[in-house]
ZADRENLO-200676 format. One line per field, with one value per residue (C-alpha): residue number from 1; y, x, z; residue in three letters. Coordinates in steps of 0.05 Angstrom, whole numbers, plus 5000, padded with zeros to 4 digits. Layout:
BEGIN
resi <- c(NUM; ...)
v <- c(Y; ...)
u <- c(X; ...)
w <- c(Z; ...)
resn <- c(ALA; ...)
***
This chain:
BEGIN
resi <- c(1; 2; 3; 4; 5; 6; 7; 8; 9; 10; 11; 12; 13; 14; 15; 16; 17; 18; 19; 20; 21; 22; 23; 24; 25; 26; 27; 28; 29; 30; 31; 32; 33; 34; 35; 36; 37; 38; 39; 40; 41; 42; 43; 44; 45; 46; 47; 48; 49; 50; 51; 52; 53; 54; 55; 56; 57; 58; 59; 60; 61; 62; 63; 64; 65; 66; 67; 68; 69; 70; 71; 72; 73; 74; 75; 76; 77; 78; 79; 80; 81; 82; 83; 84; 85; 86; 87; 88; 89; 90; 91; 92; 93; 94; 95; 96; 97; 98; 99; 100; 101; 102; 103; 104; 105; 106; 107; 108; 109; 110; 111; 112; 113; 114; 115; 116; 117; 118; 119; 120; 121; 122; 123; 124; 125; 126; 127; 128; 129; 130; 131; 132; 133; 134; 135; 136; 137; 138; 139; 140; 141; 142; 143; 144; 145; 146; 147; 148; 149; 150; 151; 152; 153; 154; 155; 156; 157; 158; 159; 160; 161; 162; 163; 164; 165; 166; 167; 168; 169; 170; 171; 172; 173; 174; 175; 176; 177; 178; 179; 180; 181; 182; 183; 184; 185; 186; 187; 188; 189; 190; 191; 192; 193; 194; 195; 196; 197; 198; 199; 200; 201; 202; 203; 204; 205; 206; 207; 208; 209; 210; 211; 212; 213; 214; 215; 216; 217; 218; 219; 220; 221; 222; 223; 224; 225; 226; 227; 228; 229; 230; 231; 232; 233; 234; 235; 236; 237; 238; 239; 240; 241; 242; 243; 244; 245; 246; 247; 248; 249; 250; 251; 252; 253; 254; 255; 256; 257; 258; 259; 260; 261; 262; 263; 264; 265; 266; 267; 268; 269; 270; 271; 272; 273; 274; 275; 276; 277; 278; 279; 280; 281; 282; 283; 284; 285; 286; 287; 288; 289; 290; 291; 292; 293; 294; 295; 296; 297; 298; 299; 300; 301; 302; 303; 304; 305; 306; 307; 308; 309; 310; 311; 312; 313; 314; 315; 316; 317; 318; 319; 320; 321; 322; 323; 324; 325; 326; 327; 328; 329; 330; 331; 332; 333; 334; 335; 336; 337; 338; 339; 340; 341; 342; 343; 344; 345; 346; 347; 348; 349; 350; 351; 352; 353; 354; 355; 356; 357; 358; 359; 360; 361; 362; 363; 364; 365; 366; 367; 368; 369; 370; 371; 372; 373; 374; 375; 376; 377; 378; 379; 380; 381; 382; 383; 384; 385; 386; 387; 388; 389; 390; 391; 392; 393; 394; 395; 396; 397; 398; 399; 400; 401; 402; 403; 404; 405; 406; 407; 408; 409; 410; 411; 412; 413; 414; 415; 416; 417; 418; 419; 420; 421; 422; 423; 424; 425; 426; 427; 428)
v <- c(0713; 0664; 0596; 0584; 0545; 0606; 0581; 0628; 0605; 0627; 0651; 0590; 0542; 0583; 0579; 0503; 0494; 0453; 0453; 0508; 0510; 0524; 0577; 0611; 0607; 0639; 0691; 0711; 0724; 0768; 0801; 0818; 0863; 0902; 0885; 0846; 0871; 0861; 0920; 0946; 0896; 0854; 0789; 0773; 0800; 0863; 0920; 0913; 0838; 0802; 0738; 0752; 0712; 0724; 0707; 0746; 0731; 0764; 0732; 0788; 0853; 0906; 0950; 1019; 1034; 1095; 1082; 1121; 1151; 1190; 1149; 1104; 1034; 0983; 0918; 0854; 0800; 0797; 0727; 0725; 0657; 0649; 0614; 0617; 0564; 0614; 0651; 0721; 0776; 0825; 0895; 0940; 0934; 0996; 1004; 1060; 1077; 1040; 1044; 1059; 1130; 1158; 1117; 1105; 1053; 1039; 0981; 0969; 0952; 0937; 0959; 0909; 0854; 0869; 0864; 0803; 0731; 0662; 0625; 0565; 0568; 0538; 0535; 0587; 0577; 0630; 0625; 0640; 0639; 0699; 0703; 0744; 0679; 0663; 0732; 0775; 0750; 0781; 0727; 0675; 0608; 0575; 0548; 0582; 0637; 0701; 0740; 0815; 0839; 0902; 0961; 1020; 1085; 1149; 1213; 1199; 1256; 1227; 1182; 1112; 1088; 1039; 0994; 0985; 0969; 0927; 0937; 0895; 0913; 0851; 0815; 0745; 0713; 0676; 0619; 0660; 0712; 0762; 0785; 0804; 0861; 0857; 0915; 0907; 0909; 0839; 0850; 0900; 0893; 0922; 0960; 0933; 0992; 0963; 1005; 0976; 0954; 1009; 0978; 0995; 0970; 0897; 0911; 0957; 1023; 1031; 1027; 0972; 0949; 0932; 0874; 0845; 0891; 0915; 0937; 0930; 0891; 0821; 0805; 0734; 0760; 0800; 0746; 0686; 0652; 0588; 0534; 0511; 0463; 0472; 0548; 0599; 0648; 0702; 0691; 0739; 0797; 0851; 0813; 0847; 0817; 0861; 0866; 0909; 0954; 1003; 1074; 1047; 1009; 0941; 0881; 0841; 0853; 0800; 0727; 0718; 0644; 0663; 0682; 0735; 0773; 0793; 0856; 0829; 0766; 0759; 0828; 0827; 0822; 0861; 0856; 0908; 0913; 0886; 0816; 0742; 0688; 0638; 0595; 0590; 0542; 0537; 0488; 0486; 0498; 0558; 0549; 0503; 0523; 0598; 0638; 0591; 0575; 0517; 0455; 0469; 0448; 0415; 0465; 0467; 0490; 0545; 0604; 0566; 0583; 0632; 0670; 0687; 0741; 0754; 0829; 0873; 0866; 0807; 0766; 0781; 0731; 0734; 0683; 0655; 0664; 0640; 0570; 0574; 0648; 0646; 0676; 0668; 0611; 0598; 0635; 0686; 0759; 0808; 0884; 0928; 0929; 0862; 0819; 0756; 0726; 0739; 0742; 0679; 0643; 0581; 0551; 0571; 0628; 0642; 0698; 0723; 0768; 0777; 0756; 0799; 0805; 0812; 0755; 0743; 0675; 0645; 0603; 0626; 0575; 0583; 0658; 0723; 0779; 0847; 0913; 0950; 1015; 1034; 1090; 1125; 1116; 1156; 1144; 1149; 1120; 1068; 1006; 1018; 0947; 0882; 0836; 0771; 0747; 0681; 0716; 0773; 0735; 0717; 0789; 0813; 0855; 0866; 0938; 0950; 0997; 1059; 1128; 1177; 1186; 1253; 1260; 1232; 1248; 1226; 1184; 1169; 1118; 1095; 1028; 1022; 1003; 0954; 0967; 1027; 1038; 1065; 1086; 1058; 1104; 1065; 1097; 1036)
u <- c(7802; 7854; 7875; 7951; 7950; 7922; 7851; 7794; 7758; 7687; 7667; 7623; 7680; 7727; 7680; 7677; 7752; 7760; 7834; 7871; 7924; 7872; 7841; 7907; 7924; 7858; 7861; 7932; 7918; 7859; 7882; 7951; 7916; 7890; 7818; 7798; 7829; 7784; 7740; 7731; 7683; 7666; 7682; 7746; 7793; 7834; 7828; 7877; 7886; 7904; 7934; 8006; 8049; 8110; 8120; 8175; 8220; 8281; 8340; 8353; 8323; 8374; 8412; 8429; 8504; 8542; 8592; 8651; 8605; 8569; 8505; 8466; 8464; 8408; 8429; 8389; 8367; 8298; 8280; 8225; 8192; 8149; 8087; 8050; 8052; 8081; 8146; 8148; 8193; 8213; 8217; 8227; 8240; 8224; 8238; 8209; 8178; 8119; 8076; 8132; 8107; 8178; 8223; 8292; 8316; 8293; 8324; 8307; 8340; 8415; 8419; 8365; 8399; 8464; 8432; 8388; 8412; 8380; 8375; 8415; 8490; 8551; 8543; 8582; 8643; 8696; 8678; 8728; 8681; 8655; 8580; 8565; 8569; 8500; 8470; 8439; 8367; 8307; 8258; 8238; 8212; 8152; 8173; 8241; 8271; 8306; 8348; 8350; 8412; 8383; 8424; 8380; 8415; 8392; 8427; 8468; 8433; 8364; 8327; 8322; 8252; 8220; 8198; 8220; 8164; 8188; 8146; 8154; 8131; 8130; 8097; 8068; 8089; 8031; 8043; 8009; 8064; 8021; 8037; 7996; 8022; 8033; 8048; 8046; 8082; 8109; 8145; 8149; 8216; 8226; 8291; 8330; 8341; 8405; 8468; 8527; 8587; 8640; 8709; 8782; 8814; 8836; 8906; 8965; 8984; 8991; 8952; 8901; 8858; 8785; 8772; 8702; 8667; 8596; 8548; 8535; 8564; 8585; 8629; 8635; 8621; 8559; 8531; 8555; 8488; 8498; 8447; 8472; 8435; 8372; 8373; 8390; 8443; 8490; 8541; 8594; 8549; 8594; 8660; 8723; 8787; 8845; 8906; 8965; 8989; 9047; 9048; 9052; 8987; 9020; 8991; 9053; 9122; 9170; 9150; 9075; 9086; 9125; 9089; 9140; 9123; 9055; 9056; 9001; 9039; 9054; 9025; 8996; 8921; 8893; 8834; 8785; 8751; 8758; 8732; 8739; 8766; 8710; 8743; 8809; 8847; 8920; 8963; 8929; 8979; 8981; 8958; 9008; 8987; 9003; 8986; 8931; 8868; 8875; 8831; 8764; 8774; 8723; 8672; 8705; 8770; 8739; 8771; 8834; 8869; 8824; 8805; 8733; 8724; 8661; 8654; 8599; 8544; 8567; 8626; 8687; 8721; 8793; 8809; 8866; 8919; 8991; 9003; 9037; 9020; 8957; 8975; 8910; 8869; 8796; 8772; 8828; 8810; 8840; 8842; 8832; 8897; 8925; 8959; 8918; 8961; 8992; 8963; 8972; 8935; 8908; 8840; 8802; 8849; 8890; 8936; 8955; 8901; 8858; 8785; 8749; 8675; 8624; 8577; 8513; 8537; 8603; 8608; 8627; 8576; 8519; 8514; 8485; 8532; 8515; 8548; 8601; 8640; 8711; 8725; 8779; 8816; 8832; 8799; 8854; 8829; 8792; 8812; 8776; 8768; 8743; 8802; 8779; 8817; 8832; 8870; 8904; 8970; 8959; 8958; 9017; 9040; 9019; 8999; 8925; 8886; 8876; 8846; 8849; 8784; 8751; 8730; 8793; 8806; 8795; 8735; 8702; 8648; 8642; 8645; 8696; 8661; 8681; 8749; 8765; 8838; 8845; 8901; 8900; 8927; 8922; 8914; 8947)
w <- c(0785; 0761; 0785; 0787; 0722; 0686; 0678; 0700; 0763; 0777; 0846; 0854; 0840; 0883; 0942; 0935; 0945; 1008; 1022; 1059; 1005; 0951; 0995; 1005; 0931; 0912; 0966; 0951; 0877; 0894; 0958; 0931; 0882; 0942; 0926; 0987; 1051; 1111; 1129; 1199; 1228; 1288; 1251; 1289; 1236; 1248; 1198; 1140; 1148; 1083; 1058; 1037; 0988; 1032; 1105; 1141; 1201; 1230; 1266; 1316; 1341; 1322; 1371; 1345; 1343; 1320; 1263; 1237; 1184; 1238; 1229; 1275; 1245; 1259; 1226; 1219; 1170; 1138; 1116; 1064; 1054; 0991; 1018; 0951; 0896; 0847; 0842; 0873; 0847; 0901; 0870; 0930; 1004; 1046; 1120; 1161; 1227; 1260; 1197; 1147; 1143; 1146; 1100; 1128; 1077; 1006; 0966; 0893; 0828; 0831; 0903; 0924; 0883; 0919; 0988; 0976; 0969; 0966; 1032; 1009; 1016; 1049; 1125; 1164; 1208; 1194; 1119; 1065; 1005; 0967; 0985; 0922; 0883; 0910; 0901; 0847; 0842; 0875; 0851; 0904; 0879; 0912; 0980; 0978; 1021; 1003; 1054; 1054; 1092; 1123; 1150; 1169; 1184; 1217; 1238; 1301; 1337; 1323; 1371; 1339; 1325; 1373; 1315; 1243; 1194; 1135; 1072; 1010; 0939; 0896; 0838; 0837; 0771; 0737; 0687; 0632; 0636; 0673; 0744; 0805; 0847; 0922; 0969; 1044; 1111; 1124; 1191; 1247; 1282; 1352; 1361; 1421; 1468; 1497; 1496; 1457; 1497; 1502; 1497; 1487; 1422; 1430; 1400; 1412; 1381; 1306; 1241; 1233; 1175; 1194; 1147; 1136; 1186; 1189; 1162; 1087; 1030; 1017; 1077; 1105; 1175; 1158; 1113; 1152; 1161; 1200; 1220; 1289; 1335; 1294; 1297; 1243; 1268; 1242; 1297; 1268; 1246; 1278; 1278; 1251; 1227; 1250; 1204; 1224; 1167; 1159; 1133; 1062; 1075; 1070; 1107; 1090; 1061; 1034; 1024; 1037; 1052; 1114; 1179; 1196; 1132; 1161; 1202; 1248; 1266; 1340; 1356; 1427; 1437; 1496; 1543; 1517; 1585; 1655; 1657; 1673; 1627; 1616; 1563; 1525; 1480; 1461; 1422; 1354; 1297; 1251; 1179; 1146; 1076; 1080; 1039; 1015; 1056; 1104; 1102; 1137; 1209; 1255; 1283; 1351; 1318; 1275; 1312; 1328; 1393; 1429; 1492; 1513; 1565; 1606; 1613; 1640; 1589; 1548; 1523; 1479; 1432; 1410; 1356; 1313; 1366; 1358; 1387; 1455; 1463; 1506; 1574; 1612; 1640; 1654; 1716; 1714; 1726; 1676; 1672; 1612; 1572; 1598; 1545; 1531; 1476; 1409; 1338; 1296; 1241; 1276; 1259; 1196; 1181; 1119; 1142; 1211; 1239; 1301; 1297; 1348; 1366; 1422; 1437; 1477; 1502; 1529; 1465; 1395; 1367; 1381; 1395; 1371; 1351; 1382; 1365; 1406; 1403; 1420; 1469; 1427; 1362; 1299; 1232; 1179; 1113; 1074; 1034; 0968; 0942; 0972; 0986; 1015; 1076; 1041; 0984; 1020; 1016; 0943; 0920; 0876; 0935; 1007; 0992; 1001; 0954; 0997; 1000; 1058; 1096; 1078; 1150; 1182; 1254; 1326; 1343; 1410; 1425; 1353; 1316; 1259; 1194; 1140; 1109; 1152; 1169; 1239; 1284; 1354; 1407; 1471; 1539; 1571)
resn <- c(MET; TRP; HIS; PRO; ASP; GLY; VAL; PRO; VAL; SER; PRO; LEU; ILE; ARG; CYS; SER; LEU; THR; THR; LEU; ARG; ALA; LEU; VAL; VAL; ALA; ALA; VAL; LEU; VAL; LEU; CYS; SER; GLY; ALA; ALA; ARG; SER; PRO; VAL; SER; ALA; GLN; GLY; ILE; ALA; PRO; GLY; THR; GLN; PHE; THR; PRO; LEU; ALA; ALA; THR; VAL; LEU; THR; ASN; PRO; ILE; SER; VAL; ARG; GLY; THR; ASP; GLY; GLN; LEU; HIS; MET; THR; TYR; GLU; LEU; LEU; LEU; THR; ASN; ALA; SER; PRO; LEU; SER; VAL; ARG; VAL; GLU; GLN; VAL; LEU; VAL; GLY; GLY; GLU; ASP; ALA; ASP; ARG; ILE; LEU; LEU; SER; LEU; GLU; GLY; ASP; GLN; LEU; ALA; GLY; GLU; MET; THR; PRO; PHE; ALA; GLY; THR; PRO; GLY; SER; GLU; ALA; THR; GLU; ASP; PRO; THR; GLN; ASP; GLY; GLY; SER; THR; THR; ILE; ALA; SER; GLY; ALA; ILE; GLY; ILE; VAL; TRP; VAL; ASP; VAL; THR; THR; ASP; SER; GLN; ALA; GLU; PRO; PRO; GLU; THR; LEU; ALA; ASN; ARG; VAL; VAL; ALA; SER; ILE; LEU; ARG; PRO; ASP; GLY; GLN; SER; VAL; PRO; PHE; ASP; GLY; ILE; VAL; ALA; ARG; VAL; PRO; VAL; ASN; ARG; SER; THR; PRO; LEU; GLU; LEU; SER; PRO; PRO; VAL; GLY; ASN; GLY; LEU; TRP; TYR; MET; SER; ASP; GLY; CYS; CYS; THR; GLY; ASP; THR; HIS; HIS; ARG; ARG; GLY; LEU; ALA; PRO; ILE; ASN; GLY; GLN; LEU; LEU; VAL; PRO; GLN; ARG; TYR; ALA; VAL; ASP; TRP; TYR; ARG; VAL; ASP; ASP; GLN; HIS; ARG; ALA; TRP; ALA; GLY; ASP; PRO; SER; GLN; LEU; LYS; SER; TYR; LEU; ALA; TYR; GLN; GLN; PRO; VAL; LEU; ALA; ALA; ALA; ASP; GLY; THR; VAL; VAL; SER; SER; LEU; ASP; GLY; LEU; PRO; ASN; ASN; PRO; ASP; LEU; PRO; HIS; PRO; PRO; PRO; ILE; PRO; PRO; ILE; GLU; GLN; THR; VAL; GLY; ASN; PHE; VAL; ILE; LEU; LYS; VAL; ASP; GLY; GLY; TYR; LEU; LEU; TYR; GLY; HIS; LEU; ASP; PRO; GLY; SER; VAL; ARG; VAL; ALA; THR; GLY; GLN; GLN; VAL; SER; ARG; GLY; ASP; VAL; LEU; GLY; LEU; ILE; GLY; THR; SER; GLY; ASN; SER; THR; ALA; PRO; HIS; LEU; HIS; PHE; GLN; ALA; MET; THR; THR; PRO; THR; PHE; PHE; PRO; THR; ASP; SER; PRO; PRO; TYR; VAL; PHE; ASP; ARG; PHE; GLU; LEU; VAL; GLY; GLN; VAL; THR; GLU; ARG; ILE; TRP; ASP; ASP; ILE; ILE; GLY; LEU; GLN; PRO; THR; GLY; THR; LEU; PRO; TYR; MET; PRO; ALA; PRO; ASP; ALA; GLY; PRO; ARG; THR; SER; GLN; MET; PRO; LEU; ASP; ARG; ASN; ILE; ILE; ARG; VAL; ILE; SER; ALA; HIS)
***
């Protein structure tokens, strides 16, 4: 076997190592080659037990939700901590059933590089930075953490698995230029059997662009990792920014420095379900630097003027409302379809839009972000390029790059996916 500095170590010397760190180093370099897994025995170690170079944790147990692609999505974050003294290059991440016998997701090569980022980054809030600036590497240094942004899909008619087994194929990189292979299951993630909230759309009739939605890719909601009160969270995992567009697929027309140029501005926001107002805020100004990003506000002003509703099964957040437009107060009962306020661009918002999401708590920080579906809408098309919210008003025109959806048509009990354009046809 080899010591981390590349010098051969005899079994006698290896056995004389007295520190746990040295034991782990030695064990990892042997056991990762598959040579020393524990046999079936009565020695207090379960069959298949091995030292692993990577320790894995997840931030949430996923809930399966049906998207507009007709698939069930199970979305979560896999944090891989390199517990070895050497760098580890992750080469493949496979997710399957209980023992990964039926592979549901396989990430490798460029696809893995696109769905894996370093842990370090700018803390969350509404985030207006391109998270791809921190991505691209699948090598984790000693003591560092890599995040795999997992989205497992299955046929919508299939029963979701009870557990998702996360298997990693990797190489431990030795100083002598050689590598030691590792292949093992690092985490078994229970699938939450809860049913997603079924809601009505939170806006009125018309065409709407679903900006920075779930479930894959480099969106600031999906990858908005935030350390809050000592806890790592992705508090906006399933959030969507709603932009009104016209039949020419324009989000704005005219002068983008003027609020009235944006088609979403002062559009009504609606109660997506019967509920009770548990919190609201009004009076914060709209972004004074339109169409440029505003200064980052204090954490309590992140979503600007807002309303939080308690509904059966969770909470709903409506953010970036126009100052003076909030029509409800704490404790007030509302019915599905009631007007709560008007769309603005208060808080950490560049252009007028509605930030909408479900939450597990009555606070937007800290919270977890569960999925939800809308009872009825029409899928119309897809925006074909990533346009960050913070530069939508800086584009040459307000026209979004667009293609019709190949499977356009009515949808029931589905969640719009990232960059969908949908038509809301309200029953209210």
